[in-house]
PyMOL CGO cylinders between C-alpha atoms (Angstrom):
from pymol import cmd
from pymol.cgo import CYLINDER

trace = [
    CYLINDER, 51.24, 49.67, -33.36, 47.58, 50.48, -33.98, 0.3, 1, 1, 1, 1, 1, 1,
    CYLINDER, 47.58, 50.48, -33.98, 45.05, 48.99, -31.58, 0.3, 1, 1, 1, 1, 1, 1,
    CYLINDER, 45.05, 48.99, -31.58, 41.65, 49.26, -33.22, 0.3, 1, 1, 1, 1, 1, 1,
    CYLINDER, 41.65, 49.26, -33.22, 39.78, 46.17, -32.03, 0.3, 1, 1, 1, 1, 1, 1,
    CYLINDER, 39.78, 46.17, -32.03, 39.86, 44.60, -35.48, 0.3, 1, 1, 1, 1, 1, 1,
    CYLINDER, 39.86, 44.60, -35.48, 42.78, 42.29, -34.88, 0.3, 1, 1, 1, 1, 1, 1,
    CYLINDER, 42.78, 42.29, -34.88, 42.19, 38.98, -33.11, 0.3, 1, 1, 1, 1, 1, 1,
    CYLINDER, 42.19, 38.98, -33.11, 44.78, 39.88, -30.46, 0.3, 1, 1, 1, 1, 1, 1,
    CYLINDER, 44.78, 39.88, -30.46, 42.98, 43.18, -29.74, 0.3, 1, 1, 1, 1, 1, 1,
    CYLINDER, 42.98, 43.18, -29.74, 39.65, 41.40, -29.30, 0.3, 1, 1, 1, 1, 1, 1,
    CYLINDER, 39.65, 41.40, -29.30, 41.21, 38.83, -26.94, 0.3, 1, 1, 1, 1, 1, 1,
    CYLINDER, 41.21, 38.83, -26.94, 42.82, 41.58, -24.87, 0.3, 1, 1, 1, 1, 1, 1,
    CYLINDER, 42.82, 41.58, -24.87, 39.52, 43.47, -24.72, 0.3, 1, 1, 1, 1, 1, 1,
    CYLINDER, 39.52, 43.47, -24.72, 37.76, 40.27, -23.56, 0.3, 1, 1, 1, 1, 1, 1,
    CYLINDER, 37.76, 40.27, -23.56, 40.21, 39.72, -20.70, 0.3, 1, 1, 1, 1, 1, 1,
    CYLINDER, 40.21, 39.72, -20.70, 40.18, 43.39, -19.70, 0.3, 1, 1, 1, 1, 1, 1,
    CYLINDER, 40.18, 43.39, -19.70, 36.35, 43.27, -19.61, 0.3, 1, 1, 1, 1, 1, 1,
    CYLINDER, 36.35, 43.27, -19.61, 36.57, 40.12, -17.46, 0.3, 1, 1, 1, 1, 1, 1,
    CYLINDER, 36.57, 40.12, -17.46, 38.85, 41.95, -14.99, 0.3, 1, 1, 1, 1, 1, 1,
    CYLINDER, 38.85, 41.95, -14.99, 36.70, 45.09, -15.06, 0.3, 1, 1, 1, 1, 1, 1,
    CYLINDER, 36.70, 45.09, -15.06, 33.74, 42.89, -14.06, 0.3, 1, 1, 1, 1, 1, 1,
    CYLINDER, 33.74, 42.89, -14.06, 35.88, 41.38, -11.27, 0.3, 1, 1, 1, 1, 1, 1,
    CYLINDER, 35.88, 41.38, -11.27, 36.77, 44.81, -9.92, 0.3, 1, 1, 1, 1, 1, 1,
    CYLINDER, 36.77, 44.81, -9.92, 33.07, 45.80, -9.93, 0.3, 1, 1, 1, 1, 1, 1,
    CYLINDER, 33.07, 45.80, -9.93, 32.09, 42.59, -8.11, 0.3, 1, 1, 1, 1, 1, 1,
    CYLINDER, 32.09, 42.59, -8.11, 30.00, 41.71, -11.17, 0.3, 1, 1, 1, 1, 1, 1,
    CYLINDER, 30.00, 41.71, -11.17, 30.15, 37.91, -11.03, 0.3, 1, 1, 1, 1, 1, 1,
    CYLINDER, 30.15, 37.91, -11.03, 27.52, 37.54, -13.77, 0.3, 1, 1, 1, 1, 1, 1,
    CYLINDER, 27.52, 37.54, -13.77, 29.62, 39.79, -15.99, 0.3, 1, 1, 1, 1, 1, 1,
    CYLINDER, 29.62, 39.79, -15.99, 32.62, 37.55, -15.41, 0.3, 1, 1, 1, 1, 1, 1,
    CYLINDER, 32.62, 37.55, -15.41, 30.61, 34.39, -16.10, 0.3, 1, 1, 1, 1, 1, 1,
    CYLINDER, 30.61, 34.39, -16.10, 29.21, 35.90, -19.32, 0.3, 1, 1, 1, 1, 1, 1,
    CYLINDER, 29.21, 35.90, -19.32, 32.73, 35.97, -20.77, 0.3, 1, 1, 1, 1, 1, 1,
    CYLINDER, 32.73, 35.97, -20.77, 33.37, 32.28, -20.11, 0.3, 1, 1, 1, 1, 1, 1,
    CYLINDER, 33.37, 32.28, -20.11, 32.77, 29.26, -22.28, 0.3, 1, 1, 1, 1, 1, 1,
    CYLINDER, 32.77, 29.26, -22.28, 30.23, 26.90, -20.66, 0.3, 1, 1, 1, 1, 1, 1,
    CYLINDER, 30.23, 26.90, -20.66, 32.98, 24.28, -20.24, 0.3, 1, 1, 1, 1, 1, 1,
    CYLINDER, 32.98, 24.28, -20.24, 35.69, 26.68, -19.06, 0.3, 1, 1, 1, 1, 1, 1,
    CYLINDER, 35.69, 26.68, -19.06, 38.72, 25.02, -17.44, 0.3, 1, 1, 1, 1, 1, 1,
    CYLINDER, 38.72, 25.02, -17.44, 39.84, 26.82, -14.28, 0.3, 1, 1, 1, 1, 1, 1,
    CYLINDER, 39.84, 26.82, -14.28, 43.25, 25.98, -12.85, 0.3, 1, 1, 1, 1, 1, 1,
    CYLINDER, 43.25, 25.98, -12.85, 43.23, 27.25, -9.28, 0.3, 1, 1, 1, 1, 1, 1,
    CYLINDER, 43.23, 27.25, -9.28, 46.56, 28.48, -7.94, 0.3, 1, 1, 1, 1, 1, 1,
    CYLINDER, 46.56, 28.48, -7.94, 48.37, 25.48, -6.43, 0.3, 1, 1, 1, 1, 1, 1,
    CYLINDER, 48.37, 25.48, -6.43, 45.16, 23.48, -6.69, 0.3, 1, 1, 1, 1, 1, 1,
    CYLINDER, 45.16, 23.48, -6.69, 43.11, 21.26, -8.93, 0.3, 1, 1, 1, 1, 1, 1,
    CYLINDER, 43.11, 21.26, -8.93, 41.46, 22.03, -12.25, 0.3, 1, 1, 1, 1, 1, 1,
    CYLINDER, 41.46, 22.03, -12.25, 37.73, 22.67, -12.13, 0.3, 1, 1, 1, 1, 1, 1,
    CYLINDER, 37.73, 22.67, -12.13, 35.56, 22.58, -15.23, 0.3, 1, 1, 1, 1, 1, 1,
    CYLINDER, 35.56, 22.58, -15.23, 32.43, 24.47, -16.18, 0.3, 1, 1, 1, 1, 1, 1,
    CYLINDER, 32.43, 24.47, -16.18, 30.63, 27.69, -15.33, 0.3, 1, 1, 1, 1, 1, 1,
    CYLINDER, 30.63, 27.69, -15.33, 28.79, 26.08, -12.39, 0.3, 1, 1, 1, 1, 1, 1,
    CYLINDER, 28.79, 26.08, -12.39, 32.09, 25.20, -10.70, 0.3, 1, 1, 1, 1, 1, 1,
    CYLINDER, 32.09, 25.20, -10.70, 33.46, 28.65, -11.49, 0.3, 1, 1, 1, 1, 1, 1,
    CYLINDER, 33.46, 28.65, -11.49, 30.37, 30.31, -10.00, 0.3, 1, 1, 1, 1, 1, 1,
    CYLINDER, 30.37, 30.31, -10.00, 30.87, 28.27, -6.80, 0.3, 1, 1, 1, 1, 1, 1,
    CYLINDER, 30.87, 28.27, -6.80, 34.51, 29.39, -6.73, 0.3, 1, 1, 1, 1, 1, 1,
    CYLINDER, 34.51, 29.39, -6.73, 33.41, 33.04, -7.09, 0.3, 1, 1, 1, 1, 1, 1,
    CYLINDER, 33.41, 33.04, -7.09, 30.89, 32.61, -4.25, 0.3, 1, 1, 1, 1, 1, 1,
    CYLINDER, 30.89, 32.61, -4.25, 33.65, 31.31, -1.95, 0.3, 1, 1, 1, 1, 1, 1,
    CYLINDER, 33.65, 31.31, -1.95, 35.97, 34.11, -3.00, 0.3, 1, 1, 1, 1, 1, 1,
    CYLINDER, 35.97, 34.11, -3.00, 33.23, 36.69, -2.37, 0.3, 1, 1, 1, 1, 1, 1,
    CYLINDER, 33.23, 36.69, -2.37, 32.60, 35.27, 1.11, 0.3, 1, 1, 1, 1, 1, 1,
    CYLINDER, 32.60, 35.27, 1.11, 36.26, 35.12, 2.13, 0.3, 1, 1, 1, 1, 1, 1,
    CYLINDER, 36.26, 35.12, 2.13, 37.96, 38.00, 0.32, 0.3, 1, 1, 1, 1, 1, 1,
    CYLINDER, 37.96, 38.00, 0.32, 37.47, 41.56, -0.89, 0.3, 1, 1, 1, 1, 1, 1,
    CYLINDER, 37.47, 41.56, -0.89, 39.92, 42.21, -3.73, 0.3, 1, 1, 1, 1, 1, 1,
    CYLINDER, 39.92, 42.21, -3.73, 40.74, 44.75, -6.40, 0.3, 1, 1, 1, 1, 1, 1,
    CYLINDER, 40.74, 44.75, -6.40, 43.22, 44.18, -9.20, 0.3, 1, 1, 1, 1, 1, 1,
    CYLINDER, 43.22, 44.18, -9.20, 45.46, 47.11, -10.11, 0.3, 1, 1, 1, 1, 1, 1,
    CYLINDER, 45.46, 47.11, -10.11, 48.29, 47.73, -12.56, 0.3, 1, 1, 1, 1, 1, 1,
    CYLINDER, 48.29, 47.73, -12.56, 46.76, 45.19, -14.97, 0.3, 1, 1, 1, 1, 1, 1,
    CYLINDER, 46.76, 45.19, -14.97, 48.82, 44.44, -18.08, 0.3, 1, 1, 1, 1, 1, 1,
    CYLINDER, 48.82, 44.44, -18.08, 47.39, 42.09, -20.73, 0.3, 1, 1, 1, 1, 1, 1,
    CYLINDER, 47.39, 42.09, -20.73, 49.17, 40.59, -23.75, 0.3, 1, 1, 1, 1, 1, 1,
    CYLINDER, 49.17, 40.59, -23.75, 47.94, 38.21, -26.46, 0.3, 1, 1, 1, 1, 1, 1,
    CYLINDER, 47.94, 38.21, -26.46, 49.39, 36.17, -29.28, 0.3, 1, 1, 1, 1, 1, 1,
    CYLINDER, 49.39, 36.17, -29.28, 48.65, 37.37, -32.80, 0.3, 1, 1, 1, 1, 1, 1,
    CYLINDER, 48.65, 37.37, -32.80, 45.86, 34.82, -33.29, 0.3, 1, 1, 1, 1, 1, 1,
    CYLINDER, 45.86, 34.82, -33.29, 44.10, 35.96, -30.09, 0.3, 1, 1, 1, 1, 1, 1,
    CYLINDER, 44.10, 35.96, -30.09, 43.91, 32.42, -28.76, 0.3, 1, 1, 1, 1, 1, 1,
    CYLINDER, 43.91, 32.42, -28.76, 46.37, 32.78, -25.86, 0.3, 1, 1, 1, 1, 1, 1,
    CYLINDER, 46.37, 32.78, -25.86, 46.40, 35.68, -23.42, 0.3, 1, 1, 1, 1, 1, 1,
    CYLINDER, 46.40, 35.68, -23.42, 48.58, 36.51, -20.42, 0.3, 1, 1, 1, 1, 1, 1,
    CYLINDER, 48.58, 36.51, -20.42, 47.86, 39.02, -17.67, 0.3, 1, 1, 1, 1, 1, 1,
    CYLINDER, 47.86, 39.02, -17.67, 49.90, 40.44, -14.82, 0.3, 1, 1, 1, 1, 1, 1,
    CYLINDER, 49.90, 40.44, -14.82, 48.44, 42.50, -11.98, 0.3, 1, 1, 1, 1, 1, 1,
    CYLINDER, 48.44, 42.50, -11.98, 48.72, 43.45, -8.33, 0.3, 1, 1, 1, 1, 1, 1,
    CYLINDER, 48.72, 43.45, -8.33, 46.01, 42.21, -5.96, 0.3, 1, 1, 1, 1, 1, 1,
    CYLINDER, 46.01, 42.21, -5.96, 44.99, 44.60, -3.18, 0.3, 1, 1, 1, 1, 1, 1,
    CYLINDER, 44.99, 44.60, -3.18, 42.85, 42.61, -0.81, 0.3, 1, 1, 1, 1, 1, 1,
    CYLINDER, 42.85, 42.61, -0.81, 41.31, 42.00, 2.56, 0.3, 1, 1, 1, 1, 1, 1,
    CYLINDER, 41.31, 42.00, 2.56, 40.85, 38.55, 4.12, 0.3, 1, 1, 1, 1, 1, 1,
    CYLINDER, 40.85, 38.55, 4.12, 37.27, 38.59, 5.46, 0.3, 1, 1, 1, 1, 1, 1,
    CYLINDER, 37.27, 38.59, 5.46, 36.35, 35.04, 6.49, 0.3, 1, 1, 1, 1, 1, 1,
    CYLINDER, 36.35, 35.04, 6.49, 38.24, 31.81, 7.10, 0.3, 1, 1, 1, 1, 1, 1,
    CYLINDER, 38.24, 31.81, 7.10, 39.03, 29.84, 3.95, 0.3, 1, 1, 1, 1, 1, 1,
    CYLINDER, 39.03, 29.84, 3.95, 39.60, 26.09, 4.20, 0.3, 1, 1, 1, 1, 1, 1,
    CYLINDER, 39.60, 26.09, 4.20, 43.19, 25.12, 5.03, 0.3, 1, 1, 1, 1, 1, 1,
    CYLINDER, 43.19, 25.12, 5.03, 44.35, 28.73, 5.41, 0.3, 1, 1, 1, 1, 1, 1,
    CYLINDER, 44.35, 28.73, 5.41, 45.11, 30.91, 8.46, 0.3, 1, 1, 1, 1, 1, 1,
    CYLINDER, 45.11, 30.91, 8.46, 42.23, 32.47, 10.39, 0.3, 1, 1, 1, 1, 1, 1,
    CYLINDER, 42.23, 32.47, 10.39, 40.73, 35.63, 8.92, 0.3, 1, 1, 1, 1, 1, 1,
    CYLINDER, 40.73, 35.63, 8.92, 40.26, 38.86, 10.82, 0.3, 1, 1, 1, 1, 1, 1,
    CYLINDER, 40.26, 38.86, 10.82, 40.28, 41.54, 8.15, 0.3, 1, 1, 1, 1, 1, 1,
    CYLINDER, 40.28, 41.54, 8.15, 43.98, 41.33, 7.28, 0.3, 1, 1, 1, 1, 1, 1,
    CYLINDER, 43.98, 41.33, 7.28, 45.02, 43.41, 4.28, 0.3, 1, 1, 1, 1, 1, 1,
    CYLINDER, 45.02, 43.41, 4.28, 47.47, 42.20, 1.67, 0.3, 1, 1, 1, 1, 1, 1,
    CYLINDER, 47.47, 42.20, 1.67, 49.14, 43.32, -1.55, 0.3, 1, 1, 1, 1, 1, 1,
    CYLINDER, 49.14, 43.32, -1.55, 50.27, 40.53, -3.82, 0.3, 1, 1, 1, 1, 1, 1,
    CYLINDER, 50.27, 40.53, -3.82, 51.51, 40.33, -7.40, 0.3, 1, 1, 1, 1, 1, 1,
    CYLINDER, 51.51, 40.33, -7.40, 49.70, 37.77, -9.53, 0.3, 1, 1, 1, 1, 1, 1,
    CYLINDER, 49.70, 37.77, -9.53, 49.24, 36.56, -13.04, 0.3, 1, 1, 1, 1, 1, 1,
    CYLINDER, 49.24, 36.56, -13.04, 46.95, 34.50, -15.19, 0.3, 1, 1, 1, 1, 1, 1,
    CYLINDER, 46.95, 34.50, -15.19, 46.94, 32.71, -18.52, 0.3, 1, 1, 1, 1, 1, 1,
    CYLINDER, 46.94, 32.71, -18.52, 43.88, 32.34, -20.71, 0.3, 1, 1, 1, 1, 1, 1,
    CYLINDER, 43.88, 32.34, -20.71, 42.81, 30.36, -23.74, 0.3, 1, 1, 1, 1, 1, 1,
    CYLINDER, 42.81, 30.36, -23.74, 40.24, 32.11, -25.93, 0.3, 1, 1, 1, 1, 1, 1,
    CYLINDER, 40.24, 32.11, -25.93, 38.05, 30.54, -28.59, 0.3, 1, 1, 1, 1, 1, 1,
    CYLINDER, 38.05, 30.54, -28.59, 35.10, 32.04, -30.51, 0.3, 1, 1, 1, 1, 1, 1,
    CYLINDER, 35.10, 32.04, -30.51, 35.05, 35.15, -28.31, 0.3, 1, 1, 1, 1, 1, 1,
    CYLINDER, 35.05, 35.15, -28.31, 34.90, 33.26, -25.00, 0.3, 1, 1, 1, 1, 1, 1,
    CYLINDER, 34.90, 33.26, -25.00, 37.46, 32.35, -22.34, 0.3, 1, 1, 1, 1, 1, 1,
    CYLINDER, 37.46, 32.35, -22.34, 37.95, 28.57, -22.39, 0.3, 1, 1, 1, 1, 1, 1,
    CYLINDER, 37.95, 28.57, -22.39, 40.77, 28.33, -19.81, 0.3, 1, 1, 1, 1, 1, 1,
    CYLINDER, 40.77, 28.33, -19.81, 41.95, 30.41, -16.86, 0.3, 1, 1, 1, 1, 1, 1,
    CYLINDER, 41.95, 30.41, -16.86, 45.14, 29.50, -15.00, 0.3, 1, 1, 1, 1, 1, 1,
    CYLINDER, 45.14, 29.50, -15.00, 45.92, 31.72, -12.01, 0.3, 1, 1, 1, 1, 1, 1,
    CYLINDER, 45.92, 31.72, -12.01, 49.29, 32.14, -10.27, 0.3, 1, 1, 1, 1, 1, 1,
    CYLINDER, 49.29, 32.14, -10.27, 50.39, 33.99, -7.16, 0.3, 1, 1, 1, 1, 1, 1,
    CYLINDER, 50.39, 33.99, -7.16, 52.85, 33.30, -4.35, 0.3, 1, 1, 1, 1, 1, 1,
    CYLINDER, 52.85, 33.30, -4.35, 50.76, 31.55, -1.70, 0.3, 1, 1, 1, 1, 1, 1,
    CYLINDER, 50.76, 31.55, -1.70, 53.61, 31.60, 0.84, 0.3, 1, 1, 1, 1, 1, 1,
    CYLINDER, 53.61, 31.60, 0.84, 53.86, 35.39, 0.47, 0.3, 1, 1, 1, 1, 1, 1,
    CYLINDER, 53.86, 35.39, 0.47, 50.10, 35.72, 0.99, 0.3, 1, 1, 1, 1, 1, 1,
    CYLINDER, 50.10, 35.72, 0.99, 50.20, 33.47, 4.08, 0.3, 1, 1, 1, 1, 1, 1,
    CYLINDER, 50.20, 33.47, 4.08, 53.08, 35.51, 5.52, 0.3, 1, 1, 1, 1, 1, 1,
    CYLINDER, 53.08, 35.51, 5.52, 51.14, 38.73, 4.98, 0.3, 1, 1, 1, 1, 1, 1,
    CYLINDER, 51.14, 38.73, 4.98, 47.92, 37.52, 6.61, 0.3, 1, 1, 1, 1, 1, 1,
    CYLINDER, 47.92, 37.52, 6.61, 49.78, 35.76, 9.44, 0.3, 1, 1, 1, 1, 1, 1,
    CYLINDER, 49.78, 35.76, 9.44, 51.81, 38.81, 10.51, 0.3, 1, 1, 1, 1, 1, 1,
]
cmd.load_cgo(trace, "trace")
């Protein structure tokens, strides 16, 4: 297989990898720049939020409560480059209490996760995140 950035799947994979590179740098503006203005964000075991404004608020909460890095990222796309899947391992630290979750006091955690994306016209139009919340709670409650 030749990956040269000319195929739609290559471009979609590059988009998602750039999104995650921005995440790992703490570059929230870089993440937002890769999103469609009406992006749909399906929060793990939560509701769907719509739009960059809602996503920016989500990032602000995440930045306040957690310090995370994604490692071992693997990204795959369909041939048309419209659907993308990612798998990764989250290495994090729980910094401040998050609503409905155990108290924070700097607990570290390592958690596998995944996400699904829709891509249209070079922008991410949907992000659906998955991880095992019970595993995370067990790790930060120990």
